[in-house]
C-alpha positions in Angstrom: 111.8 123.7 130.4 113.3 126.0 127.7 113.1 129.6 128.9 110.9 130.3 125.6 108.4 127.7 126.4 107.7 128.1 130.2 105.9 131.0 132.1 108.6 131.9 134.5 108.6 131.7 138.4 111.4 134.0 139.1 113.6 133.3 142.2 117.2 135.0 143.0 120.2 132.7 141.7 121.9 130.9 144.7 118.9 131.1 147.0 117.6 127.7 148.0 115.3 129.1 150.6 113.6 131.4 147.8 113.4 128.6 145.2 111.9 126.1 148.0 109.3 129.0 149.0 108.5 129.5 145.3 107.8 125.7 144.9 105.8 125.4 148.0 103.8 128.5 146.7 102.9 126.8 143.6 101.9 123.5 145.4 99.8 125.5 147.4 98.1 127.5 144.8 96.4 125.1 142.2 94.7 128.4 140.7 98.0 130.0 140.1 99.6 126.6 138.6 96.6 126.2 136.2 97.0 130.0 135.2 100.9 129.7 134.6 100.2 126.2 132.7 97.5 127.8 130.4 99.9 130.7 129.6 103.0 128.4 128.9 100.5 126.4 126.5 99.6 129.6 124.5 103.1 130.6 124.1 104.0 127.1 123.0 101.3 126.9 120.4 102.2 130.2 119.4 106.1 130.0 119.1 106.7 126.5 118.3 104.5 125.5 115.4 106.2 123.3 112.8 106.0 126.1 110.4 107.5 128.7 112.4 110.4 126.2 113.1 111.0 125.4 109.6 110.9 129.0 108.7 113.3 129.8 111.2 115.8 127.1 110.4 115.3 128.2 106.6 116.3 131.6 107.7 119.6 130.3 109.4 120.5 128.6 105.9 119.8 131.5 103.9 122.0 133.7 106.4 124.9 131.5 106.1 124.7 131.2 102.4 124.2 134.7 101.7 127.3 135.6 104.0 129.3 132.7 102.4 128.4 134.3 98.9 129.3 137.9 99.9 132.7 136.8 101.2 133.6 135.4 97.6 
């Protein structure tokens, strides 16, 4: 998933053993999986509402238009 929407489980890059260990750790720990899922759902509900996404998109358009006007 996207970095913003998923509670991270961090492992060093290019370390397949660390990745395997992290996955196995999650498979063996249902409480942690549930906690991470709950956190991710809360972040998603806060950051990815339709209203917020519309506002962010409108802000990009406003920024582009104001920059374009300033160049004239």
